N, CA, C, O and the ligand as a Tripos MOL2 file, in Angstrom:
@<TRIPOS>MOLECULE
protein
  305   303    77     0     0
PROTEIN
NO_CHARGES

@<TRIPOS>ATOM
      1 N         118.2610   81.9720  100.0290 N.3       1 MET1
      2 CA        117.1350   82.4700   99.2490 C.3       1 MET1
      3 C         117.6520   83.3440   98.1250 C.2       1 MET1
      4 O         118.5240   84.1870   98.3350 O.2       1 MET1
      5 N         117.1270   83.1470   96.9580 N.am      2 ASN2
      6 CA        117.4820   83.9570   95.8000 C.3       2 ASN2
      7 C         117.0920   85.4170   96.0690 C.2       2 ASN2
      8 O         115.9920   85.6800   96.5550 O.2       2 ASN2
      9 N         117.9920   86.3730   95.7550 N.am      3 ALA3
     10 CA        117.7150   87.7860   96.0400 C.3       3 ALA3
     11 C         116.4920   88.2800   95.2840 C.2       3 ALA3
     12 O         115.7020   89.0430   95.8390 O.2       3 ALA3
     13 N         116.3160   87.8720   94.0450 N.am      4 GLN4
     14 CA        115.1430   88.2790   93.2800 C.3       4 GLN4
     15 C         114.6280   87.0480   92.5240 C.2       4 GLN4
     16 O         114.9860   86.8240   91.3680 O.2       4 GLN4
     17 N         113.7830   86.2550   93.1950 N.am      5 PRO5
     18 CA        113.3260   85.0210   92.5650 C.3       5 PRO5
     19 C         112.4400   85.2810   91.3620 C.2       5 PRO5
     20 O         111.8870   86.3690   91.1990 O.2       5 PRO5
     21 N         112.3150   84.2650   90.5240 N.am      6 LYS6
     22 CA        111.3880   84.3250   89.3970 C.3       6 LYS6
     23 C         110.1120   83.5940   89.7740 C.2       6 LYS6
     24 O         110.1360   82.6240   90.5310 O.2       6 LYS6
     25 N         109.0190   84.0610   89.2470 N.am      7 CYS7
     26 CA        107.7110   83.4960   89.5510 C.3       7 CYS7
     27 C         107.6540   82.0340   89.1020 C.2       7 CYS7
     28 O         107.9540   81.7330   87.9470 O.2       7 CYS7
     29 N         107.2660   81.1080   90.0190 N.am      8 PRO8
     30 CA        107.1680   79.7020   89.6270 C.3       8 PRO8
     31 C         105.9750   79.4230   88.7090 C.2       8 PRO8
     32 O         105.8770   78.3410   88.1320 O.2       8 PRO8
     33 N         105.0820   80.3830   88.5750 N.am      9 LYS9
     34 CA        103.8910   80.2000   87.7280 C.3       9 LYS9
     35 C         104.1260   80.6820   86.3000 C.2       9 LYS9
     36 O         103.7260   80.0140   85.3460 O.2       9 LYS9
     37 N         104.7850   81.8600   86.1450 N.am     10 CYS10
     38 CA        104.9160   82.4300   84.7960 C.3      10 CYS10
     39 C         106.3510   82.7690   84.4230 C.2      10 CYS10
     40 O         106.6090   83.1070   83.2680 O.2      10 CYS10
     41 N         107.3150   82.6900   85.3760 N.am     11 GLY11
     42 CA        108.7190   82.9150   85.0530 C.3      11 GLY11
     43 C         109.1610   84.3640   85.0620 C.2      11 GLY11
     44 O         110.3280   84.6380   84.7840 O.2      11 GLY11
     45 N         108.2870   85.2970   85.3650 N.am     12 LYS12
     46 CA        108.6620   86.7170   85.4140 C.3      12 LYS12
     47 C         109.3410   87.0290   86.7540 C.2      12 LYS12
     48 O         109.2620   86.2430   87.6980 O.2      12 LYS12
     49 N         110.0090   88.1920   86.8230 N.am     13 LYS13
     50 CA        110.6770   88.6010   88.0580 C.3      13 LYS13
     51 C         109.6550   88.9180   89.1460 C.2      13 LYS13
     52 O         108.5570   89.4000   88.8670 O.2      13 LYS13
     53 N         110.0470   88.6310   90.4140 N.am     14 MET14
     54 CA        109.1690   88.9130   91.5430 C.3      14 MET14
     55 C         109.7360   90.0640   92.3640 C.2      14 MET14
     56 O         110.9500   90.2180   92.4920 O.2      14 MET14
     57 N         108.8380   90.8610   92.9130 N.am     15 GLU15
     58 CA        109.2000   92.0330   93.7080 C.3      15 GLU15
     59 C         109.1020   91.6930   95.1890 C.2      15 GLU15
     60 O         108.1210   91.0890   95.6230 O.2      15 GLU15
     61 N         110.1310   92.0830   95.9820 N.am     16 GLU16
     62 CA        110.1180   91.8070   97.4180 C.3      16 GLU16
     63 C         109.2160   92.7670   98.1620 C.2      16 GLU16
     64 O         109.1590   93.9530   97.8360 O.2      16 GLU16
     65 N         108.5180   92.2660   99.1530 N.am     17 GLY17
     66 CA        107.6660   93.0870  100.0080 C.3      17 GLY17
     67 C         107.2860   92.2840  101.2310 C.2      17 GLY17
     68 O         108.0620   91.4330  101.6670 O.2      17 GLY17
     69 N         106.1370   92.5220  101.7870 N.am     18 CYS18
     70 CA        105.6400   91.7340  102.9010 C.3      18 CYS18
     71 C         104.1290   91.8440  102.9190 C.2      18 CYS18
     72 O         103.5550   92.7820  102.3670 O.2      18 CYS18
     73 N         103.4850   90.8700  103.5610 N.am     19 THR19
     74 CA        102.0380   90.9510  103.7330 C.3      19 THR19
     75 C         101.7590   91.5610  105.0960 C.2      19 THR19
     76 O         102.4580   91.2750  106.0680 O.2      19 THR19
     77 N         100.7420   92.3950  105.1640 N.am     20 LEU20
     78 CA        100.4410   93.1410  106.3840 C.3      20 LEU20
     79 C          99.0300   92.8460  106.8450 C.2      20 LEU20
     80 O          98.1250   92.6190  106.0430 O.2      20 LEU20
     81 N          98.8640   92.8550  108.1540 N.am     21 GLY21
     82 CA         97.5390   92.8250  108.7410 C.3      21 GLY21
     83 C          97.2080   94.2330  109.1950 C.2      21 GLY21
     84 O          97.9890   94.8430  109.9240 O.2      21 GLY21
     85 N          96.0850   94.7540  108.7850 N.am     22 ARG22
     86 CA         95.7670   96.1380  109.0970 C.3      22 ARG22
     87 C          95.4050   96.2930  110.5750 C.2      22 ARG22
     88 O          94.6290   95.5110  111.1250 O.2      22 ARG22
     89 N          95.9760   97.3060  111.1950 N.am     23 ALA23
     90 CA         95.6550   97.6180  112.5850 C.3      23 ALA23
     91 C          94.3790   98.4540  112.6250 C.2      23 ALA23
     92 O          93.8330   98.8260  111.5870 O.2      23 ALA23
     93 N          93.9200   98.7390  113.8290 N.am     24 GLU24
     94 CA         92.6800   99.5060  113.9500 C.3      24 GLU24
     95 C          92.8260  100.9020  113.3740 C.2      24 GLU24
     96 O          91.9230  101.4110  112.7110 O.2      24 GLU24
     97 N          93.9730  101.5160  113.6330 N.am     25 PHE25
     98 CA         94.1860  102.8530  113.0870 C.3      25 PHE25
     99 C          94.6000  102.6820  111.6290 C.2      25 PHE25
    100 O          95.5550  101.9530  111.3610 O.2      25 PHE25
    101 N          93.9290  103.3160  110.6830 N.am     26 PRO26
    102 CA         94.1040  102.9800  109.2680 C.3      26 PRO26
    103 C          95.4780  103.2670  108.6630 C.2      26 PRO26
    104 O          95.7740  102.7470  107.5870 O.2      26 PRO26
    105 N          96.3270  104.0670  109.3030 N.am     27 ALA27
    106 CA         97.6070  104.3890  108.6970 C.3      27 ALA27
    107 C          98.7100  103.4100  109.0880 C.2      27 ALA27
    108 O          99.8380  103.5460  108.6130 O.2      27 ALA27
    109 N          98.4190  102.4340  109.9340 N.am     28 TYR28
    110 CA         99.4310  101.4870  110.3870 C.3      28 TYR28
    111 C          98.9710  100.0580  110.1280 C.2      28 TYR28
    112 O          97.7840   99.7810  109.9580 O.2      28 TYR28
    113 N          99.9630   99.1520  110.1030 N.am     29 ALA29
    114 CA         99.6410   97.7400  109.8880 C.3      29 ALA29
    115 C         100.6880   96.8860  110.5780 C.2      29 ALA29
    116 O         101.7570   97.3770  110.9390 O.2      29 ALA29
    117 N         100.3830   95.6000  110.7640 N.am     30 TYR30
    118 CA        101.3040   94.6330  111.3510 C.3      30 TYR30
    119 C         101.8490   93.7340  110.2490 C.2      30 TYR30
    120 O         101.1200   93.3310  109.3430 O.2      30 TYR30
    121 N         103.1520   93.4230  110.3380 N.am     31 VAL31
    122 CA        103.7210   92.4390  109.4310 C.3      31 VAL31
    123 C         103.2570   91.0670  109.8940 C.2      31 VAL31
    124 O         103.2600   90.7830  111.0920 O.2      31 VAL31
    125 N         102.8650   90.2240  108.9680 N.am     32 THR32
    126 CA        102.4280   88.8830  109.3510 C.3      32 THR32
    127 C         103.6230   88.0650  109.8120 C.2      32 THR32
    128 O         104.7570   88.3160  109.4060 O.2      32 THR32
    129 N         103.3580   87.0940  110.6570 N.am     33 VAL33
    130 CA        104.4010   86.2360  111.2000 C.3      33 VAL33
    131 C         104.0460   84.7770  110.9580 C.2      33 VAL33
    132 O         102.8830   84.4180  110.7790 O.2      33 VAL33
    133 N         105.0940   83.9420  110.9580 N.am     34 TRP34
    134 CA        104.9270   82.4940  110.8850 C.3      34 TRP34
    135 C         105.2110   81.9420  112.2670 C.2      34 TRP34
    136 O         106.0960   82.4350  112.9660 O.2      34 TRP34
    137 N         104.4560   80.9090  112.6730 N.am     35 THR35
    138 CA        104.7690   80.1790  113.8860 C.3      35 THR35
    139 C         104.4160   78.7190  113.6780 C.2      35 THR35
    140 O         103.5460   78.3850  112.8740 O.2      35 THR35
    141 N         105.1000   77.8510  114.4110 N.am     36 SER36
    142 CA        104.8610   76.4220  114.2460 C.3      36 SER36
    143 C         103.5630   76.0020  114.9240 C.2      36 SER36
    144 O         103.0650   76.6880  115.8160 O.2      36 SER36
    145 N         103.0330   74.8900  114.4990 N.am     37 GLY37
    146 CA        101.8580   74.3180  115.1430 C.3      37 GLY37
    147 C         100.5420   74.8220  114.5910 C.2      37 GLY37
    148 O         100.4910   75.7330  113.7650 O.2      37 GLY37
    149 N          99.4840   74.2020  115.0720 N.am     38 VAL38
    150 CA         98.1290   74.5750  114.6670 C.3      38 VAL38
    151 C          97.6790   75.7500  115.5200 C.2      38 VAL38
    152 O          97.8270   75.7010  116.7410 O.2      38 VAL38
    153 N          97.1270   76.8150  114.9150 N.am     39 PRO39
    154 CA         96.7250   77.9780  115.7060 C.3      39 PRO39
    155 C          95.5600   77.6580  116.6470 C.2      39 PRO39
    156 O          94.5930   76.9970  116.2660 O.2      39 PRO39
    157 N          95.6810   78.1480  117.8910 N.am     40 LYS40
    158 CA         94.6070   78.0040  118.8710 C.3      40 LYS40
    159 C          94.1020   79.3940  119.2230 C.2      40 LYS40
    160 O          94.8790   80.2630  119.6180 O.2      40 LYS40
    161 N          92.8180   79.5980  119.0800 N.am     41 ARG41
    162 CA         92.2280   80.8990  119.3820 C.3      41 ARG41
    163 C          91.7490   80.9560  120.8210 C.2      41 ARG41
    164 O          91.1580   80.0100  121.3430 O.2      41 ARG41
    165 N          92.0220   82.0970  121.4470 N.am     42 GLY42
    166 CA         91.5310   82.3260  122.7960 C.3      42 GLY42
    167 C          90.0970   82.8220  122.7560 C.2      42 GLY42
    168 O          89.4940   82.9270  121.6870 O.2      42 GLY42
    169 N          89.5510   83.1290  123.9340 N.am     43 LYS43
    170 CA         88.1690   83.6130  124.0190 C.3      43 LYS43
    171 C          87.9800   84.9320  123.2840 C.2      43 LYS43
    172 O          86.8760   85.2520  122.8420 O.2      43 LYS43
    173 N          89.0660   85.7010  123.1530 N.am     44 ASN44
    174 CA         88.9700   86.9860  122.4580 C.3      44 ASN44
    175 C          89.0560   86.8350  120.9340 C.2      44 ASN44
    176 O          88.9680   87.8260  120.2100 O.2      44 ASN44
    177 N          89.2280   85.6020  120.4470 N.am     45 GLY45
    178 CA         89.2830   85.3580  119.0030 C.3      45 GLY45
    179 C          90.6710   85.4760  118.4110 C.2      45 GLY45
    180 O          90.8620   85.2030  117.2260 O.2      45 GLY45
    181 N          91.6530   85.8810  119.2210 N.am     46 LEU46
    182 CA         93.0190   86.0320  118.7310 C.3      46 LEU46
    183 C          93.8050   84.7460  118.9530 C.2      46 LEU46
    184 O          93.4870   83.9600  119.8450 O.2      46 LEU46
    185 N          94.8370   84.5380  118.1300 N.am     47 VAL47
    186 CA         95.6750   83.3490  118.2390 C.3      47 VAL47
    187 C          96.7520   83.5920  119.2950 C.2      47 VAL47
    188 O          97.4320   84.6180  119.2830 O.2      47 VAL47
    189 N          96.8940   82.6340  120.2060 N.am     48 ASP48
    190 CA         97.8830   82.7360  121.2840 C.3      48 ASP48
    191 C          99.2480   82.3010  120.7560 C.2      48 ASP48
    192 O          99.4100   81.1570  120.3290 O.2      48 ASP48
    193 N         100.2390   83.2090  120.7800 N.am     49 ILE49
    194 CA        101.5900   82.8770  120.3090 C.3      49 ILE49
    195 C         102.5910   82.9460  121.4530 C.2      49 ILE49
    196 O         103.7980   82.9100  121.2170 O.2      49 ILE49
    197 N         102.1070   83.0460  122.6980 N.am     50 ASP50
    198 CA        102.9900   83.1700  123.8480 C.3      50 ASP50
    199 C         103.9290   81.9680  123.9310 C.2      50 ASP50
    200 O         103.4790   80.8220  123.9330 O.2      50 ASP50
    201 N         105.2400   82.2330  124.0000 N.am     51 GLY51
    202 CA        106.2360   81.1870  124.1420 C.3      51 GLY51
    203 C         106.5540   80.4390  122.8620 C.2      51 GLY51
    204 O         107.3410   79.4930  122.8920 O.2      51 GLY51
    205 N         105.9700   80.8260  121.7420 N.am     52 LYS52
    206 CA        106.2050   80.1210  120.4760 C.3      52 LYS52
    207 C         107.3240   80.7830  119.6820 C.2      52 LYS52
    208 O         107.6600   81.9490  119.8910 O.2      52 LYS52
    209 N         107.8780   80.0170  118.7830 N.am     53 ASN53
    210 CA        108.8650   80.5180  117.8400 C.3      53 ASN53
    211 C         108.1260   81.3340  116.7750 C.2      53 ASN53
    212 O         107.3480   80.7810  115.9980 O.2      53 ASN53
    213 N         108.3690   82.6440  116.7390 N.am     54 VAL54
    214 CA        107.6530   83.5410  115.8290 C.3      54 VAL54
    215 C         108.6630   84.2270  114.9170 C.2      54 VAL54
    216 O         109.6450   84.8020  115.3870 O.2      54 VAL54
    217 N         108.4200   84.1620  113.6240 N.am     55 ILE55
    218 CA        109.3280   84.7590  112.6400 C.3      55 ILE55
    219 C         108.5140   85.6330  111.6810 C.2      55 ILE55
    220 O         107.5080   85.1880  111.1280 O.2      55 ILE55
    221 N         108.9550   86.8700  111.4900 N.am     56 GLU56
    222 CA        108.2860   87.7340  110.5190 C.3      56 GLU56
    223 C         108.4530   87.1700  109.1120 C.2      56 GLU56
    224 O         109.4800   86.5700  108.7930 O.2      56 GLU56
    225 N         107.4580   87.3630  108.2930 N.am     57 THR57
    226 CA        107.5070   86.8420  106.9220 C.3      57 THR57
    227 C         107.9030   87.9380  105.9320 C.2      57 THR57
    228 O         107.6380   89.1220  106.1390 O.2      57 THR57
    229 N         108.5450   87.4980  104.8530 N.am     58 ARG58
    230 CA        108.8360   88.3560  103.7090 C.3      58 ARG58
    231 C         108.1460   87.7110  102.5190 C.2      58 ARG58
    232 O         108.1520   86.4890  102.3750 O.2      58 ARG58
    233 N         107.5650   88.5190  101.6870 N.am     59 THR59
    234 CA        106.7790   87.9920  100.5740 C.3      59 THR59
    235 C         107.2240   88.6260   99.2610 C.2      59 THR59
    236 O         107.4670   89.8300   99.1790 O.2      59 THR59
    237 N         107.3230   87.7880   98.2430 N.am     60 PHE60
    238 CA        107.6190   88.2750   96.9020 C.3      60 PHE60
    239 C         106.3390   88.2090   96.0810 C.2      60 PHE60
    240 O         105.5570   87.2640   96.1860 O.2      60 PHE60
    241 N         106.1450   89.2490   95.2530 N.am     61 ARG61
    242 CA        104.9550   89.3320   94.4160 C.3      61 ARG61
    243 C         105.3590   89.3980   92.9580 C.2      61 ARG61
    244 O         106.2200   90.1920   92.5790 O.2      61 ARG61
    245 N         104.7440   88.5720   92.1500 N.am     62 CYS62
    246 CA        104.9780   88.6320   90.7060 C.3      62 CYS62
    247 C         104.1860   89.8080   90.1540 C.2      62 CYS62
    248 O         102.9640   89.8650   90.2890 O.2      62 CYS62
    249 N         104.8980   90.7530   89.5250 N.am     63 SER63
    250 CA        104.2090   91.9400   88.9980 C.3      63 SER63
    251 C         103.4110   91.6140   87.7440 C.2      63 SER63
    252 O         102.6230   92.4380   87.2800 O.2      63 SER63
    253 N         103.6060   90.4180   87.1910 N.am     64 TRP64
    254 CA        102.8700   90.0290   85.9860 C.3      64 TRP64
    255 C         101.5470   89.3400   86.3330 C.2      64 TRP64
    256 O         100.4830   89.7640   85.8830 O.2      64 TRP64
    257 N         101.6230   88.2660   87.1440 N.am     65 CYS65
    258 CA        100.4010   87.4860   87.4150 C.3      65 CYS65
    259 C          99.8740   87.6560   88.8390 C.2      65 CYS65
    260 O          98.7720   87.2010   89.1430 O.2      65 CYS65
    261 N         100.6560   88.3150   89.7290 N.am     66 GLY66
    262 CA        100.1830   88.5680   91.0910 C.3      66 GLY66
    263 C         100.4450   87.4390   92.0710 C.2      66 GLY66
    264 O         100.0560   87.5400   93.2350 O.2      66 GLY66
    265 N         101.0950   86.3620   91.6350 N.am     67 TYR67
    266 CA        101.3810   85.2390   92.5310 C.3      67 TYR67
    267 C         102.2440   85.7090   93.7030 C.2      67 TYR67
    268 O         103.1780   86.4870   93.5090 O.2      67 TYR67
    269 N         101.9370   85.2400   94.9290 N.am     68 LEU68
    270 CA        102.7060   85.5790   96.1360 C.3      68 LEU68
    271 C         103.4660   84.3630   96.6350 C.2      68 LEU68
    272 O         102.9470   83.2460   96.6380 O.2      68 LEU68
    273 N         104.7260   84.5980   97.0630 N.am     69 GLU69
    274 CA        105.5470   83.5330   97.6330 C.3      69 GLU69
    275 C         106.1900   84.0990   98.8920 C.2      69 GLU69
    276 O         106.8940   85.1070   98.8310 O.2      69 GLU69
    277 N         105.9510   83.4510  100.0410 N.am     70 SER70
    278 CA        106.4300   83.9780  101.3230 C.3      70 SER70
    279 C         107.5480   83.1330  101.9080 C.2      70 SER70
    280 O         107.6160   81.9250  101.6830 O.2      70 SER70
    281 N         108.4320   83.7930  102.6710 N.am     71 TYR71
    282 CA        109.5250   83.1530  103.3820 C.3      71 TYR71
    283 C         109.5070   83.6230  104.8240 C.2      71 TYR71
    284 O         109.1770   84.7740  105.1120 O.2      71 TYR71
    285 N         109.8660   82.7180  105.7280 N.am     72 ALA72
    286 CA        110.0210   83.0600  107.1450 C.3      72 ALA72
    287 C         111.4300   82.6600  107.5490 C.2      72 ALA72
    288 O         111.6760   81.5110  107.9180 O.2      72 ALA72
    289 N         112.3520   83.6070  107.4790 N.am     73 ILE73
    290 CA        113.7660   83.3400  107.7590 C.3      73 ILE73
    291 C         114.1710   84.1370  108.9750 C.2      73 ILE73
    292 O         113.9210   85.3400  109.0600 O.2      73 ILE73
    293 N         114.8140   83.4380  109.9420 N.am     74 LYS74
    294 CA        115.2640   84.1180  111.1510 C.3      74 LYS74
    295 C         116.3440   85.1250  110.8040 C.2      74 LYS74
    296 O         117.2480   84.8090  110.0320 O.2      74 LYS74
    297 N         116.2730   86.3410  111.3590 N.am     75 PRO75
    298 CA        117.3450   87.3220  111.1330 C.3      75 PRO75
    299 C         118.6490   86.8550  111.7820 C.2      75 PRO75
    300 O         118.6220   86.1500  112.7910 O.2      75 PRO75
    301 N         119.7770   87.2400  111.2100 N.am     76 ASN76
    302 CA        121.0860   86.8230  111.7530 C.3      76 ASN76
    303 C         121.4090   87.5510  113.0370 C.2      76 ASN76
    304 O         122.4650   87.3230  113.6270 O.2      76 ASN76
    305 ZN        103.8530   85.2430   87.7520 Zn       77 ZN77
@<TRIPOS>BOND
     1     1     2 1
     2     2     3 1
     3     3     4 2
     4     3     5 am
     5     5     6 1
     6     6     7 1
     7     7     8 2
     8     7     9 am
     9     9    10 1
    10    10    11 1
    11    11    12 2
    12    11    13 am
    13    13    14 1
    14    14    15 1
    15    15    16 2
    16    15    17 am
    17    17    18 1
    18    18    19 1
    19    19    20 2
    20    19    21 am
    21    21    22 1
    22    22    23 1
    23    23    24 2
    24    23    25 am
    25    25    26 1
    26    26    27 1
    27    27    28 2
    28    27    29 am
    29    29    30 1
    30    30    31 1
    31    31    32 2
    32    31    33 am
    33    33    34 1
    34    34    35 1
    35    35    36 2
    36    35    37 am
    37    37    38 1
    38    38    39 1
    39    39    40 2
    40    39    41 am
    41    41    42 1
    42    42    43 1
    43    43    44 2
    44    43    45 am
    45    45    46 1
    46    46    47 1
    47    47    48 2
    48    47    49 am
    49    49    50 1
    50    50    51 1
    51    51    52 2
    52    51    53 am
    53    53    54 1
    54    54    55 1
    55    55    56 2
    56    55    57 am
    57    57    58 1
    58    58    59 1
    59    59    60 2
    60    59    61 am
    61    61    62 1
    62    62    63 1
    63    63    64 2
    64    63    65 am
    65    65    66 1
    66    66    67 1
    67    67    68 2
    68    67    69 am
    69    69    70 1
    70    70    71 1
    71    71    72 2
    72    71    73 am
    73    73    74 1
    74    74    75 1
    75    75    76 2
    76    75    77 am
    77    77    78 1
    78    78    79 1
    79    79    80 2
    80    79    81 am
    81    81    82 1
    82    82    83 1
    83    83    84 2
    84    83    85 am
    85    85    86 1
    86    86    87 1
    87    87    88 2
    88    87    89 am
    89    89    90 1
    90    90    91 1
    91    91    92 2
    92    91    93 am
    93    93    94 1
    94    94    95 1
    95    95    96 2
    96    95    97 am
    97    97    98 1
    98    98    99 1
    99    99   100 2
   100    99   101 am
   101   101   102 1
   102   102   103 1
   103   103   104 2
   104   103   105 am
   105   105   106 1
   106   106   107 1
   107   107   108 2
   108   107   109 am
   109   109   110 1
   110   110   111 1
   111   111   112 2
   112   111   113 am
   113   113   114 1
   114   114   115 1
   115   115   116 2
   116   115   117 am
   117   117   118 1
   118   118   119 1
   119   119   120 2
   120   119   121 am
   121   121   122 1
   122   122   123 1
   123   123   124 2
   124   123   125 am
   125   125   126 1
   126   126   127 1
   127   127   128 2
   128   127   129 am
   129   129   130 1
   130   130   131 1
   131   131   132 2
   132   131   133 am
   133   133   134 1
   134   134   135 1
   135   135   136 2
   136   135   137 am
   137   137   138 1
   138   138   139 1
   139   139   140 2
   140   139   141 am
   141   141   142 1
   142   142   143 1
   143   143   144 2
   144   143   145 am
   145   145   146 1
   146   146   147 1
   147   147   148 2
   148   147   149 am
   149   149   150 1
   150   150   151 1
   151   151   152 2
   152   151   153 am
   153   153   154 1
   154   154   155 1
   155   155   156 2
   156   155   157 am
   157   157   158 1
   158   158   159 1
   159   159   160 2
   160   159   161 am
   161   161   162 1
   162   162   163 1
   163   163   164 2
   164   163   165 am
   165   165   166 1
   166   166   167 1
   167   167   168 2
   168   167   169 am
   169   169   170 1
   170   170   171 1
   171   171   172 2
   172   171   173 am
   173   173   174 1
   174   174   175 1
   175   175   176 2
   176   175   177 am
   177   177   178 1
   178   178   179 1
   179   179   180 2
   180   179   181 am
   181   181   182 1
   182   182   183 1
   183   183   184 2
   184   183   185 am
   185   185   186 1
   186   186   187 1
   187   187   188 2
   188   187   189 am
   189   189   190 1
   190   190   191 1
   191   191   192 2
   192   191   193 am
   193   193   194 1
   194   194   195 1
   195   195   196 2
   196   195   197 am
   197   197   198 1
   198   198   199 1
   199   199   200 2
   200   199   201 am
   201   201   202 1
   202   202   203 1
   203   203   204 2
   204   203   205 am
   205   205   206 1
   206   206   207 1
   207   207   208 2
   208   207   209 am
   209   209   210 1
   210   210   211 1
   211   211   212 2
   212   211   213 am
   213   213   214 1
   214   214   215 1
   215   215   216 2
   216   215   217 am
   217   217   218 1
   218   218   219 1
   219   219   220 2
   220   219   221 am
   221   221   222 1
   222   222   223 1
   223   223   224 2
   224   223   225 am
   225   225   226 1
   226   226   227 1
   227   227   228 2
   228   227   229 am
   229   229   230 1
   230   230   231 1
   231   231   232 2
   232   231   233 am
   233   233   234 1
   234   234   235 1
   235   235   236 2
   236   235   237 am
   237   237   238 1
   238   238   239 1
   239   239   240 2
   240   239   241 am
   241   241   242 1
   242   242   243 1
   243   243   244 2
   244   243   245 am
   245   245   246 1
   246   246   247 1
   247   247   248 2
   248   247   249 am
   249   249   250 1
   250   250   251 1
   251   251   252 2
   252   251   253 am
   253   253   254 1
   254   254   255 1
   255   255   256 2
   256   255   257 am
   257   257   258 1
   258   258   259 1
   259   259   260 2
   260   259   261 am
   261   261   262 1
   262   262   263 1
   263   263   264 2
   264   263   265 am
   265   265   266 1
   266   266   267 1
   267   267   268 2
   268   267   269 am
   269   269   270 1
   270   270   271 1
   271   271   272 2
   272   271   273 am
   273   273   274 1
   274   274   275 1
   275   275   276 2
   276   275   277 am
   277   277   278 1
   278   278   279 1
   279   279   280 2
   280   279   281 am
   281   281   282 1
   282   282   283 1
   283   283   284 2
   284   283   285 am
   285   285   286 1
   286   286   287 1
   287   287   288 2
   288   287   289 am
   289   289   290 1
   290   290   291 1
   291   291   292 2
   292   291   293 am
   293   293   294 1
   294   294   295 1
   295   295   296 2
   296   295   297 am
   297   297   298 1
   298   298   299 1
   299   299   300 2
   300   299   301 am
   301   301   302 1
   302   302   303 1
   303   303   304 2
@<TRIPOS>SUBSTRUCTURE
     1 MET1         2 RESIDUE 1 A MET
     2 ASN2         6 RESIDUE 1 A ASN
     3 ALA3        10 RESIDUE 1 A ALA
     4 GLN4        14 RESIDUE 1 A GLN
     5 PRO5        18 RESIDUE 1 A PRO
     6 LYS6        22 RESIDUE 1 A LYS
     7 CYS7        26 RESIDUE 1 A CYS
     8 PRO8        30 RESIDUE 1 A PRO
     9 LYS9        34 RESIDUE 1 A LYS
    10 CYS10       38 RESIDUE 1 A CYS
    11 GLY11       42 RESIDUE 1 A GLY
    12 LYS12       46 RESIDUE 1 A LYS
    13 LYS13       50 RESIDUE 1 A LYS
    14 MET14       54 RESIDUE 1 A MET
    15 GLU15       58 RESIDUE 1 A GLU
    16 GLU16       62 RESIDUE 1 A GLU
    17 GLY17       66 RESIDUE 1 A GLY
    18 CYS18       70 RESIDUE 1 A CYS
    19 THR19       74 RESIDUE 1 A THR
    20 LEU20       78 RESIDUE 1 A LEU
    21 GLY21       82 RESIDUE 1 A GLY
    22 ARG22       86 RESIDUE 1 A ARG
    23 ALA23       90 RESIDUE 1 A ALA
    24 GLU24       94 RESIDUE 1 A GLU
    25 PHE25       98 RESIDUE 1 A PHE
    26 PRO26      102 RESIDUE 1 A PRO
    27 ALA27      106 RESIDUE 1 A ALA
    28 TYR28      110 RESIDUE 1 A TYR
    29 ALA29      114 RESIDUE 1 A ALA
    30 TYR30      118 RESIDUE 1 A TYR
    31 VAL31      122 RESIDUE 1 A VAL
    32 THR32      126 RESIDUE 1 A THR
    33 VAL33      130 RESIDUE 1 A VAL
    34 TRP34      134 RESIDUE 1 A TRP
    35 THR35      138 RESIDUE 1 A THR
    36 SER36      142 RESIDUE 1 A SER
    37 GLY37      146 RESIDUE 1 A GLY
    38 VAL38      150 RESIDUE 1 A VAL
    39 PRO39      154 RESIDUE 1 A PRO
    40 LYS40      158 RESIDUE 1 A LYS
    41 ARG41      162 RESIDUE 1 A ARG
    42 GLY42      166 RESIDUE 1 A GLY
    43 LYS43      170 RESIDUE 1 A LYS
    44 ASN44      174 RESIDUE 1 A ASN
    45 GLY45      178 RESIDUE 1 A GLY
    46 LEU46      182 RESIDUE 1 A LEU
    47 VAL47      186 RESIDUE 1 A VAL
    48 ASP48      190 RESIDUE 1 A ASP
    49 ILE49      194 RESIDUE 1 A ILE
    50 ASP50      198 RESIDUE 1 A ASP
    51 GLY51      202 RESIDUE 1 A GLY
    52 LYS52      206 RESIDUE 1 A LYS
    53 ASN53      210 RESIDUE 1 A ASN
    54 VAL54      214 RESIDUE 1 A VAL
    55 ILE55      218 RESIDUE 1 A ILE
    56 GLU56      222 RESIDUE 1 A GLU
    57 THR57      226 RESIDUE 1 A THR
    58 ARG58      230 RESIDUE 1 A ARG
    59 THR59      234 RESIDUE 1 A THR
    60 PHE60      238 RESIDUE 1 A PHE
    61 ARG61      242 RESIDUE 1 A ARG
    62 CYS62      246 RESIDUE 1 A CYS
    63 SER63      250 RESIDUE 1 A SER
    64 TRP64      254 RESIDUE 1 A TRP
    65 CYS65      258 RESIDUE 1 A CYS
    66 GLY66      262 RESIDUE 1 A GLY
    67 TYR67      266 RESIDUE 1 A TYR
    68 LEU68      270 RESIDUE 1 A LEU
    69 GLU69      274 RESIDUE 1 A GLU
    70 SER70      278 RESIDUE 1 A SER
    71 TYR71      282 RESIDUE 1 A TYR
    72 ALA72      286 RESIDUE 1 A ALA
    73 ILE73      290 RESIDUE 1 A ILE
    74 LYS74      294 RESIDUE 1 A LYS
    75 PRO75      298 RESIDUE 1 A PRO
    76 ASN76      302 RESIDUE 1 A ASN
    77 ZN77       305 GROUP 0 **** ****
């Protein structure tokens, strides 16, 4: 992966970050994850990821147009 990719939409530099899901307590959040397969929701409305391959995502944001590009790469 390129250390600082350029936006595929406008060609400007992209900033590294991540997308977060907000937790119930407003000062904390969860990093989004990628997993294979079609998501199945349980009775509680949450997606079951038990036993699945789960990888945290990293996202780059174009500071010019706002385009987001995400990667799910396993840590070494
Ligand atoms: Zn852009």
